[in-house]
Structures are given as structure tokens and as C-alpha cells.
C-alpha positions in Angstrom: 57.0 -49.1 50.0 55.4 -49.0 53.5 58.0 -48.4 56.3 58.0 -50.2 59.6 57.1 -46.8 61.3 54.1 -46.4 58.9 53.0 -50.0 59.6 53.2 -49.4 63.3 51.3 -46.1 63.1 48.5 -47.9 61.1 48.4 -50.7 63.7 48.0 -48.2 66.5 45.3 -46.3 64.8 43.3 -49.5 64.1 43.9 -50.6 67.8 42.6 -47.2 69.1 39.4 -47.5 67.1 38.9 -51.1 68.2 39.5 -50.3 71.9 37.0 -47.5 71.7 34.3 -49.9 70.5 34.8 -52.7 73.0 32.0 -54.0 75.2 32.4 -56.0 78.4 30.5 -58.0 81.0 30.9 -57.0 84.6 31.7 -58.8 87.8 34.8 -60.3 89.3 34.6 -64.1 89.5 31.3 -64.3 87.8 30.2 -67.1 85.5 30.6 -65.1 82.4 29.5 -66.4 78.9 30.0 -64.9 75.5 29.8 -65.9 71.9 31.1 -64.0 68.8 29.0 -66.1 66.5 25.3 -66.7 67.2 24.6 -70.3 68.4 28.3 -71.1 69.0 27.8 -71.5 72.8 26.3 -75.0 73.6 23.2 -75.0 75.7 22.6 -77.6 78.5 26.0 -79.2 78.4 29.7 -78.3 78.3 30.9 -80.9 75.9 28.3 -81.9 73.3 29.0 -84.8 70.9 29.4 -82.3 68.1 29.8 -78.6 69.1 28.0 -76.0 67.0 29.6 -74.7 63.8 32.2 -77.6 63.9 34.1 -76.0 66.8 36.2 -78.0 69.3 35.5 -78.0 73.1 38.4 -77.3 75.4 38.6 -76.7 79.1 41.2 -74.4 80.7 41.6 -75.2 84.4 43.4 -72.6 86.4 42.9 -74.5 89.6 42.9 -78.2 90.6 39.7 -80.2 89.9 39.2 -80.9 93.6 39.5 -77.4 95.0 36.5 -76.1 96.9 33.8 -74.6 94.8 34.5 -70.9 95.9 38.2 -71.3 94.8 37.7 -73.2 91.5 38.6 -71.3 88.4 37.9 -72.8 85.0 36.6 -71.8 81.6 35.0 -73.8 78.8 36.1 -72.7 75.3 34.8 -73.5 71.9 37.5 -72.9 69.3 38.3 -73.4 65.7 41.3 -75.7 66.4 42.1 -77.4 69.7 45.4 -76.3 71.4 46.9 -79.7 70.8 47.2 -78.8 67.1 50.6 -77.2 67.4 54.1 -77.8 66.1 57.0 -78.9 68.3 58.4 -76.2 70.6 62.1 -75.3 70.7 64.0 -73.6 73.6 64.8 -69.9 73.1 66.9 -67.5 75.0 65.2 -66.1 78.1 66.7 -62.6 77.5 65.9 -60.3 80.4 62.7 -62.2 81.4 63.9 -64.1 84.5 62.3 -66.3 87.1 63.1 -66.9 90.8 64.6 -68.3 92.9 67.4 -65.8 92.5 70.5 -67.1 94.4 73.3 -64.9 93.2 72.2 -61.7 95.0 71.7 -61.1 98.7 68.5 -59.8 100.3 69.4 -56.1 100.4 68.6 -54.5 103.8 68.3 -51.0 102.3 65.4 -49.1 100.8 66.0 -49.6 97.1 65.0 -47.3 94.2 65.1 -47.6 90.4 64.6 -44.7 88.0 62.0 -45.1 85.3 63.1 -47.4 82.5 64.5 -45.7 79.4 63.1 -46.1 75.9 63.8 -49.7 74.5 65.9 -50.5 71.5 64.0 -49.8 68.3 61.7 -52.7 67.4 61.0 -54.0 70.9 57.6 -55.5 71.5 55.9 -56.3 74.9 57.5 -59.7 75.4 60.9 -58.7 74.3 60.7 -55.6 76.5 60.0 -57.6 79.7 62.8 -56.9 82.2 62.8 -58.7 85.6 63.5 -56.6 88.7 63.0 -59.0 91.6 61.1 -62.0 92.9 60.6 -64.7 95.5 59.3 -68.2 95.8 59.4 -70.7 93.0 56.8 -71.4 90.3 57.6 -75.1 90.7 56.0 -75.0 94.1 53.3 -72.5 93.1 54.4 -69.9 95.5 55.8 -66.4 95.4 56.0 -63.9 92.6 58.2 -62.0 90.1 58.3 -58.3 89.4 58.9 -57.4 85.8 59.0 -54.0 84.1 58.2 -53.6 80.5 59.0 -51.1 77.7 57.8 -51.5 74.1 57.7 -49.4 70.9 56.1 -51.9 68.4 53.0 -54.0 68.6 52.8 -57.7 68.6 51.2 -58.4 65.3 52.6 -61.9 64.6 53.6 -63.1 68.1 51.6 -64.5 70.9 52.7 -65.2 74.5 51.6 -67.2 77.5 53.1 -68.2 80.9 52.3 -71.5 82.5 54.0 -70.3 85.7 51.3 -68.0 87.0 48.8 -65.2 86.5 50.0 -61.9 85.0 48.9 -58.5 86.5 49.8 -55.8 84.0 49.9 -52.2 85.2 50.5 -49.7 82.4 52.2 -46.4 83.4 52.9 -44.8 80.1 50.8 -45.4 77.0 47.8 -47.6 76.5 47.5 -51.2 75.4 45.1 -53.3 73.4 45.4 -56.9 74.8 44.1 -59.7 72.5 43.4 -62.8 74.7 41.9 -66.1 73.8 38.6 -64.9 75.3 38.5 -61.5 73.8 40.0 -58.0 73.9 40.9 -55.6 76.7 41.6 -51.9 76.3 44.0 -50.9 79.1 45.1 -47.4 79.8 47.4 -45.9 82.5 45.4 -46.1 85.7 43.9 -49.5 84.7 45.2 -52.9 85.5 44.8 -56.1 83.4 44.6 -59.5 84.8 45.6 -62.5 82.6 44.9 -66.0 83.8 47.6 -68.6 84.1 48.3 -70.3 80.7 46.1 -68.0 78.6 47.6 -66.9 75.3 47.6 -63.2 74.4 49.3 -60.5 72.3 49.7 -56.8 72.9 49.2 -53.9 70.5 50.1 -50.4 71.4 47.4 -47.7 71.6 50.1 -45.1 71.9 50.8 -42.3 74.4 49.0 -39.0 74.8 49.8 -36.6 71.9 51.7 -39.2 69.9 50.5 -39.1 66.3 53.6 -40.4 64.7 53.6 -43.9 66.1 57.1 -43.5 67.5 56.3 -43.2 71.2 57.1 -46.1 73.6 54.9 -47.6 76.3 56.0 -48.6 79.8 54.7 -50.2 82.9 54.8 -53.0 85.5 54.0 -56.7 85.4 53.5 -58.9 88.4 53.7 -62.6 87.9 51.7 -64.5 90.5 52.9 -68.1 91.0 50.5 -68.8 93.9 46.7 -69.0 94.2 44.7 -67.0 91.7 44.0 -63.4 92.7 40.7 -62.9 94.5 39.0 -60.0 96.2 39.9 -59.6 99.8 37.2 -60.4 102.4 35.5 -57.3 103.8 34.7 -58.5 107.4 33.4 -55.6 109.5 33.7 -53.3 106.5 30.4 -54.7 105.3 28.9 -55.7 102.0 30.7 -53.2 99.8 33.9 -51.1 99.7 37.5 -51.4 98.5 37.5 -53.1 95.1 33.9 -53.7 94.2 33.2 -56.8 92.0 31.0 -54.9 89.5 34.0 -52.7 88.4 35.9 -55.6 87.0 35.3 -56.0 83.2 35.6 -59.3 81.3 35.9 -59.3 77.5 33.3 -60.3 74.9 34.4 -63.2 72.7 36.3 -62.1 69.6 38.2 -64.7 67.6 41.0 -64.5 65.1 40.6 -67.0 62.3 43.7 -66.0 60.3 45.9 -68.6 58.8 49.1 -66.6 58.6 52.3 -67.7 60.4 52.5 -66.6 64.0 55.2 -67.2 66.6 53.9 -68.6 69.9 56.1 -68.1 73.0 55.4 -70.1 76.1 57.1 -69.6 79.5 57.4 -72.9 81.5 59.0 -72.9 84.9 61.2 -69.9 83.9 62.3 -71.1 80.4 60.9 -69.8 77.2 59.9 -72.1 74.3 59.0 -71.0 70.8 57.2 -72.5 67.9 55.6 -71.1 64.7 52.0 -71.9 64.1 50.3 -71.7 60.7 47.2 -70.1 62.3 46.3 -67.8 65.1 45.8 -69.6 68.5 43.4 -66.8 69.5 40.6 -68.6 67.8 38.0 -69.0 70.6 34.6 -68.3 69.1 32.6 -68.8 72.3 33.3 -69.4 76.0 31.8 -69.6 79.5 33.4 -69.8 82.9 35.0 -67.9 85.7 38.6 -68.0 84.7 38.7 -64.8 82.6 40.9 -61.9 81.9 39.8 -58.6 83.5 40.4 -54.9 83.2 39.9 -52.7 86.3 40.2 -48.9 86.8 42.2 -48.2 90.0 40.3 -44.9 90.4 37.2 -47.0 91.0 38.8 -48.3 94.2 36.6 -47.3 97.2 39.0 -46.1 99.8 38.4 -47.1 103.4 40.1 -44.5 105.6 40.6 -43.2 109.2 38.4 -40.2 109.8 39.2 -39.2 113.4 42.8 -40.2 114.3 45.8 -42.2 113.3 46.8 -43.5 109.9 45.0 -46.6 108.7 46.9 -49.9 108.0 47.8 -50.4 104.3 45.6 -53.6 104.3 42.6 -51.3 103.9 44.0 -50.5 100.4 44.1 -54.1 99.2 42.4 -54.4 95.8 43.4 -58.0 95.0 45.0 -60.7 97.0 46.6 -64.1 96.4 45.9 -66.2 99.6 47.8 -69.0 101.3 46.7 -71.8 103.5 47.3 -69.6 106.5 44.4 -67.1 106.9 45.6 -63.5 106.6 49.1 -64.5 105.5 49.0 -63.8 101.8 51.2 -64.6 98.9 50.6 -61.2 97.3 48.5 -58.2 98.2 48.0 -55.6 95.5 47.1 -52.3 97.0 45.7 -49.3 95.2 46.4 -45.7 96.3 44.1 -43.4 94.3 43.3 -39.8 95.3 41.4 -39.5 98.6 40.2 -37.0 101.2 42.3 -36.9 104.3 40.7 -35.5 107.4 42.3 -37.1 110.5 43.1 -34.8 113.4 46.5 -36.4 113.9 49.9 -37.1 112.3 48.8 -37.8 108.7 51.6 -39.6 106.9 52.2 -43.3 107.6 53.8 -43.9 110.9 57.4 -45.1 111.0 57.4 -48.8 110.9 59.1 -52.1 110.3 57.1 -54.7 108.5 57.3 -58.5 108.3 56.3 -58.3 104.6 58.3 -57.0 101.7 56.9 -54.0 99.9 57.1 -52.8 96.3 55.9 -49.4 95.2 55.2 -48.0 91.7 54.0 -44.6 90.5 51.5 -44.3 87.7 50.7 -40.6 88.1 52.8 -38.4 90.3 51.2 -35.8 92.4 51.4 -32.3 90.9 52.3 -30.6 94.2 53.6 -31.3 97.7 50.4 -31.9 99.7 50.9 -30.2 103.1 51.6 -32.8 105.8 51.4 -35.8 103.5 54.8 -35.9 101.9 53.4 -35.3 98.4 55.1 -36.6 95.4 57.3 -33.7 94.3 59.3 -34.3 91.1 62.5 -33.1 92.6 62.3 -35.9 95.2 62.6 -38.5 92.4 59.1 -39.7 93.0 58.0 -39.6 89.3 56.0 -41.8 87.0 57.6 -45.2 86.4 59.9 -45.5 89.3 60.2 -48.7 91.3 60.9 -49.0 95.0 61.5 -52.0 97.3 61.6 -52.2 101.1 62.4 -55.7 102.4 61.1 -57.2 105.7 62.0 -55.4 108.9 63.7 -52.6 107.1 62.7 -49.4 108.9 60.9 -46.8 106.7 58.5 -44.0 106.8 58.3 -40.2 106.2 61.4 -38.3 105.4 62.5 -35.1 107.0 60.5 -32.8 104.7 57.3 -34.8 105.1 57.8 -35.1 108.9 58.3 -31.4 109.1 55.2 -30.5 107.1 53.1 -33.1 109.0 54.0 -31.9 112.5 53.8 -28.1 111.7 51.2 -27.9 109.0 47.5 -27.3 109.2 44.9 -30.0 109.8 42.1 -28.8 107.4 40.6 -31.5 105.2 42.6 -32.0 102.1 42.4 -34.0 98.8 45.4 -35.9 97.7 46.2 -36.3 94.0 48.4 -38.7 92.0 48.0 -42.5 91.6 50.3 -45.1 92.9 50.2 -48.7 94.0 51.9 -50.9 96.6 52.5 -54.7 96.4 53.1 -56.6 99.6 54.4 -60.2 99.8 55.2 -62.5 102.7 58.7 -63.3 101.5 61.7 -61.0 100.8 62.0 -59.6 97.3 65.4 -60.7 96.0 66.6 -58.5 93.1 68.0 -59.9 90.0 71.7 -59.4 89.0 70.6 -57.0 86.2 68.5 -55.0 88.6 71.3 -54.9 91.2 73.5 -53.2 88.6 70.9 -50.4 88.1 69.8 -49.4 91.6 69.3 -45.6 91.5 69.7 -44.8 95.2 69.3 -46.1 98.7 68.6 -44.2 101.8 68.2 -44.9 105.5 68.3 -41.2 106.4 64.6 -40.7 107.1 65.1 -37.8 109.6 67.9 -35.8 107.9 68.6 -34.3 104.6 66.2 -34.1 101.7 63.1 -36.3 101.3 63.8 -39.5 99.4 61.7 -42.2 97.9 60.7 -43.7 101.2 59.6 -40.3 102.4 56.8 -40.4 99.9 55.2 -43.6 101.0 51.8 -42.3 101.9 49.9 -45.6 102.2 
């Protein structure tokens, strides 16, 4: 008899082979088109009287019909069954997947730190392993965001998930994922991000962690749920026509449908509540599609860093890879900032200046630096700045280099140097209110930036 462990190992092996064979189309926001069956994509019209191969036409609108053309996001899908063919949904327990507003905890004025999440209970998949750390705004008003952490040790083979509340930005930190979406598959490794449109159904299989041949290792990472406008690329202004996150580096999937007729649980998140129903078929049955509301995978190491080269530390806005805008130009719902390895050459104090910021800031580490980089406050393991940590600094909370980083920056050499490691920063215009479950697990706080050992905030090198 095949054991659960053996089944999971087989799923992972199959997922790794499939991920290695994936092809993509390129370009963020492009009018992509793809068909998994020749002739399945209609020509000359979106909704023919009778679509090819007996498929059903369905439109997924991620934005309002009347938004300006540059902001409109929608995709036409040609599927085996329309989404209206579904059983009645029933409420289920939300578990540790929570949604703001959070009113039972105060806005904490300290620099907050959480250690990496431990291994989950055996048999935890991606959805069951979502654990909400903090958030702001309210999905009912399409504003704000939620910060989730995930751990999982089994693949989703008979479960599918979607959230009507917002986009999902998935950031693996430990172990790779194969994400099956309605429009196709994404292979996502640590160092990549995956963007899932609002309302799109998907399931997650585990590719495994490095050196894990037994199928027992667990995966871990971050998820940011964007309740506001869909993510877009930031304007470049005087930077010019290229730089930062370049559109060609975003990869959209090729159509790949699942026509199985086995029972599958479909979980939907609607304004913070989870609903479940059991389909008699897979809802990931889109045979062809075209449009600009698509899932993407992006390698953060492809981010083209814009940096200061003569003096002073650049503002973190130059690290923005994706942004969710508001009606006020420059005041964004969310900015997702990438911090890949870079050359540092400035003839000045090189770490970030001490500052207080009107925005809230979240930091996560995907790959810690292997050494303390002189003058930069490198990510030394004994400082707690290791893979999988989470840190929050709320508005007007002073932060910057710690004592060790300040000492190295003021007394060290100024030769050009290359940083290592990979981290990211998320900025949002509203305070990040932690959940009650997160408030019980805060690892440390510190306001002592000029005395004692370096702490989390001493490592912020954006």
C-alpha cells in the first residue's frame, strides 16, 4: 500500500519535471494569448456564437468596465465548463487566515520582529498553512493589504483556492512551488515572486527544498494580499525608458488545462470569510485565453538597481518593483521593493540614514548575506537576520543602522564593494496592525539603535 509520504514524494517528482519543461510568454501587462488545443482561441471576436471545440466563453474582469484603458485588466477564457456550474458553497472555519480591519490590537510603536515560522503540523498544504501576521485597510473598500506567512509540507492535489478580496503576491523563501492557475502553470523558486490576479483559482504543488529527496521537507514563504488597485510597474520619470523592474522579465503562463472529473474541494475567500464546496470536476479547465489580467512569475535578481554613485544613500523608492496606486499620485497603497545584490561605491556614509517615515514598512529575507559587509550592516546570522524572518516598522517610528553597522560605516574603508543576499521591503501608506496571533509571537523589539548589539533594524540596508 502506498503511504502518504510516498504519494507526496511522487507528486513532487512529477511537479519538478513539469516545472522544468514550462514555457512562458513575456511582458508585464501585455495582451497575452495562448491555447493548449489548436484552434481553441477564437479569431476576430471574443464571444462567438459557438466557440471552437464546444468550449464556453467567460470573461474575468479584474477592474471596472469603465476604468481608463491603461488601467483596465481583463482576460477572455475559453473553458470546458463555465464557472457558474458549481455546487452551493458552505461557510468553513477561517483558521489562521485572517482579514483586516484588526481592531483588537494597538498600532505598536516599536520595531517588531518575528523569527522564521517553524515546520507546520504534518499534512498541511498551502491554504491550510496561511498564517496572517498583519494588515490594514478593508477589502470591502478595496483598500489596504494583508501580510500572510505560509508553511506547507504536502501538495494541493484535490483542493483549489481563490480570493475575491484582492491580488496575491507569493514570495517563496524555502522550497519551490508549482502553481497551477486557470491560465496555466508557474514554476516559482526562492528568489522569484508569483502574482495571482484577484479571483483567479489556483492550487499549489511542492517542488521541494534543496537536497530533499524524501519528500518530507516543508516549504515556507510570504504572501501579500493586495485589496487595492492591481499591481503595476512604477513610472520611470527621469530614469528613462528602462530600469528597475523591466516588463520583459515578467513571465506569463502558457495555457494548460485540467479536464479531470474527480472530486475537488474549492475554497473561496470573500471579504475575509472562507467558503467551501466540492466540485465533481477540476475548475482549472481553461483551454485557451487572451487578455492582460494574467498570473506572472518574476525573478527578483533581474531587478535593475538604480543607485547613488557619488554621495548619499538613495531613497528606497528607487527599489520599487511593483506598485498598487491610489487616486493621489505618488501616495501608493503598496510598494513592493526588491533588494538584490548590488555594487556600492558612494564616497559617503553607506547604510541608510536614520529616518522616520510616514509609511509603514515590512521587511523579509529570502537569502541572508554570508558575511558582514563592511560599512553596510551586513546580514550576520548572529544578529537574527536570517532567512524567513519578518519585521515591521510603523509610521514615524525611528529606525536605521544599529551600533555595529554605524561603527563599521563610519570607520571602514570606502572601496567599491558588492553586497550579497536577497531581501525585500513592502511599504504601505497605512499602519500595519498585527493580528492577535502575531502579537503573541513577537520575537524581539528594539529602539536601541546606538547601543548594544545590532538588531533587526540595524540590518535595513535599503
